[in-house]
C-alpha positions, -999 to +999 in steps of 0.1 A: +229+199+440+193+196+428+193+233+422+219+228+394+205+236+360+220+204+346+205+180+373+182+151+363+163+127+386+193+102+384+215+128+400+191+133+429+189+098+443+177+072+418+212+059+408+220+050+444+186+035+450+185+012+421+222+006+411+240-019+434+273-004+447+266+030+432+281+060+451+274+097+448+310+110+445+314+146+456+342+167+442+352+200+458+376+226+445+379+263+442+346+270+461+327+248+436+312+214+441+305+186+416+285+154+419+292+123+399+269+093+403+295+065+400+297+028+401+330+010+407+333-026+403+357-055+396+355-073+363+368-108+357+390-105+388+415-085+369+401-052+361+385-024+382+361-002+362+342+029+371+313+043+351+281+064+354+253+038+357+228+058+336+239+055+300+236+091+287+220+112+316+240+113+348+273+127+339+295+151+362+271+176+376+284+212+383+264+229+412+258+260+390+261+275+355+292+294+365+309+263+377+310+247+342+344+264+332+361+246+361+348+212+351+382+202+337+398+208+372+371+185+387+378+159+361+415+160+368+408+155+406+385+126+397+411+109+377+437+113+404+412+098+429+403+068+408+440+060+402+446+059+439+417+035+441+435+014+414+407+019+390+417+009+354+389+025+334+364+054+334+332+057+313+310+087+312+290+110+288+281+144+277+243+148+276+241+175+250+204+181+253+209+196+287+233+224+277+256+226+247+282+246+266+284+222+294+287+193+268+315+211+249+336+215+281+332+177+289+339+167+253+371+188+251+386+173+283+378+136+273+392+141+238+424+159+251+429+128+273+427+104+243+394+088+253+375+067+229+343+083+217+312+065+208+281+086+197+246+074+205+215+093+194+190+103+220+155+104+207+139+136+220+110+159+214+114+196+224+083+208+241+095+240+259+074+271+251+054+250+227+016+245+228+002+211+220-016+224+190+017+236+176+033+202+179+001+185+166+001+206+134+039+211+128+056+180+142+032+151+140+031+136+107-004+132+090-002+094+096+004+099+133-025+123+136-047+098+118-036+069+141-045+091+172-080+099+157-084+062+150-075+052+186-101+078+199-128+066+174-121+030+185-129+039+222-092+039+235-087+062+264-056+069+284-054+068+323-027+076+347-017+048+372+000+069+398-007+051+431+005+018+447-032+008+448-036+015+411-006-007+404-022-035+423-055-031+405-039-031+370-009-056+376-024-085+358-030-064+326+004-050+328+018-084+331-002-096+301+011-066+282+047-077+290+041-113+280+026-104+248+052-078+239+081-100+248+067-129+227+064-105+197+100-094+202+113-130+207+125-122+242+103-148+262+116-152+298+131-117+302+136-107+339+117-092+356+090-085+330+080-122+327+076-128+365+043-114+377+052-111+414+087-098+409+073-072+385+046-060+409+072-058+437+095-037+416+069-013+404+055-007+439+090-003+453+099+023+426+067+041+433+075+043+470+110+057+463+102+081+435+067+091+444+053+116+418+084+115+397+073+079+386+041+072+367+024+046+346+002+058+317-022+031+303-042+029+271-075+012+280-098-005+254-131-020+267-119-021+303-085-039+295-051-024+293-041-025+257-007-009+262+012+011+289+042+035+292+063+041+323+077+077+327+102+092+350+101+130+352+122+158+368+130+194+363+118+196+327+127+162+314+099+136+308+116+102+302+097+073+287+114+045+305+094+015+292+067+008+267+047-026+264+015-034+245-007-063+237-005-076+202-042-083+197-050-046+204-023-030+182-048-022+155-066+000+179-034+023+180-030+024+218+006+034+217-003+063+194-029+074+220-003+072+248+023+094+230-004+119+222-014+121+258+022+124+270+030+152+246-003+171+256+008+167+294+043+177+286+032+209+270+006+218+296+030+213+325+060+231+309+085+203+303+114+211+281+120+177+266+102+143+262+130+117+259+122+083+244+154+064+247+182+062+221+197+044+192+233+036+185+230+045+148+219+076+130+186+076+112+191+072+075+227+061+079+246+032+062+237+008+089+202+004+098+188+003+133+183-028+153+148-014+161+136+001+127+099-002+136+103+016+169+125+043+153+099+049+126+072+052+153+091+078+173+099+100+142+064+102+129+055+119+162+082+145+157+110+131+177+145+141+167+181+129+171+204+145+195+239+131+194+253+122+228+290+111+231+300+082+254+335+083+265+358+054+274+391+064+291+418+039+300+435+050+333+462+022+332+476-002+305+449-027+315+423+000+312+433+007+277+430-029+268+396-030+283+386+002+265+395-015+232+374-045+242+344-023+250+348-005+216+349-038+197+318-049+215+300-018+205+311-022+169+297-059+169+264-047+183+259-020+158+269-042+128+246-070+140+219-051+123+234-064+090+227-100+100+193-114+087+166-113+115+161-149+113+197-157+122+198-130+150+167-146+165+184-180+165+216-165+181+194-149+209+180-183+216+213-200+220+227-170+241+237-189+272+236-174+308+273-173+311+276-151+279+249-129+293+269-123+325+300-117+304+283-090+282+265-074+310+299-059+321+304-045+286+273-024+285+292+009+294 
């Protein structure tokens, strides 16, 4: 299935390595095969739900381009199987930046089956058949170019930490970047980033499993790590999985230096896209982003919005109720941007562990 033009790293094996109880579901029909990374779990002892563990990447995967047209048949078989398993609810997506035709077929099927649709906006930078110089001149804003020049003038250089030994050598600085960033964001105590030994273990374990698909890029200033970004790459997609930085070095523009280096590498190695996460709201819309500073940072480097539909399909009366619950939860999250930041910070501090466990089930 890795030869499919629509496959990403999550389809290959990452989901089943890092997601507890995830299964690679294979669907066969009419001499075609389809792969769906799926997680089936019980919620509150009353509901059985199924979803693709990766929010907007790992949807149903046709083995070839000519199998796309038979995708509705595969989805019908999937629903029949899930109902036999007494599953109440299915959530999946249509990653439109992989293929428009593929996404349209998925979208048509889910809408015909009355699924609730939520659109998130992937933040991506197209790099296929582009030189770095073209992106530098035509997509980077003037302010972005100046910040990159400032980082270089200040002596910031970018390194690639791509070995387990390198992780061991830089783990203390990586940990300090985490602590500083989390404090700045009001998220002190986040797991696993606030726990040095756990963080080190997870980074090394991930490197062992993913090898060259997983890398850490660090912005170094006077021998110290000022910021870092973690990337996962596969078949033309370079995904920025995490970014952390130390507050006292932000004036040296280390994050700008990192993005510049990643764009340059993506162009040189022939990547089609750089993906830097998503937002639940459209830029410039009526509701502002929960992360306006990060959104502004991305767009000054030429990142653009690509709408990605998320589908929630009730497979039983209980599933339809749960679908409505998920939709309400998303509405609350999106509209929480209207609440003053001081109040949101207070609510975050009183967010008890039981509530955390409750809403973790509602992330799909």
